N, C-alpha and C positions, 0 to 999 in steps of 0.2 A: 504494500500499500504505500502510495507516494504522499508527500507532505501537502500537495495541492488538493488531493482527495480528501485528506483530513480537514483542511481549511474549509474546503467547499462544503463538508457536511456538517460543519460547526454552527452554521447560521449566523455567521457575522454581518451578513448583508443587511439583516433586519436591524441590527444594532446601528449600522452606519446610517440607514435610513431614518431611524428614530433620532439619532444625534443631529442629522441635518434638518429634520423638522423641529427639534427643540431650538437648535441655533437661529433657525428663521423666524420663529416665533419671538425669541428674545431680542433679535435685532429689529423687527418690527415695532416691538413694544417700546424699545429705546427711542426709535425714530418719532413714533407717536407722542412720548414723553417730551422729547426735546422741541418738536415742531408744533405741537398742539397744546399740550397741557402747560407746560412751563411758561410763564409770562415773559414779555420783554423787560419788564423792570427788574426781575431777578438776573437777567443776562447783564443788564446795565450795572447792577449793584457789584456783580462778580468781576465785571471789567474794570471797575474803578477800585476794587478791594486792595490791590497792592499799593496804592496811592494814599489810602485813607490811614490816619494814624490812630483813630479810636476804635478800629475793628480788626486789629492784627497787623496792619501794614506797618512798615519800619521797624521790625522786630529785632533787627540785628543790633541796633544801638541799645535798645531797652534791654535786651538779654545780655549784653556786654556789662551794662551798668548794674544789672541784677547780681551777676557773677561776682562782681567786685564790690558788692554791698554798698552801692551807691557812691563809690569813690570814682574819681576821673582817671585812674591808673589804668594802663594798658591790660587786657585779660592775661591770665597766668597760663602758660603753656609747658608742656614737658620737654621741649627742645631748647637747646642753646643756653646761654649764659645765665646760670643760675635759676632757670625755670621761669624767667618772665620774657615776655616778648618785647624786643626793643624796637620801637617804631621810628625812633629818630635816625637820621643818616649817620653813619659811622664816620668819624674823623680819621683820616689817613695821616700817619706821622711819617715824615721824611727822614 
């Protein structure tokens, strides 16, 4: 008995067809949600979200301050000189 005979008798064709139908229904549901149900106002709000400061925008600065407990020092890292990040340019001695 060949492997192709075994695979042909296993009935995997029905599983492939069922998977195709489930994927098609899911894709159609997503399209209906995006283009029919979801409002234009929610898209506009999401588009402007990276620029707003009160709803999670600009989190890089606020999280750096929170890590340093409100100080203006640079964030602590595990690399380099003593474990602190040096943001100022280094002076070159000649």
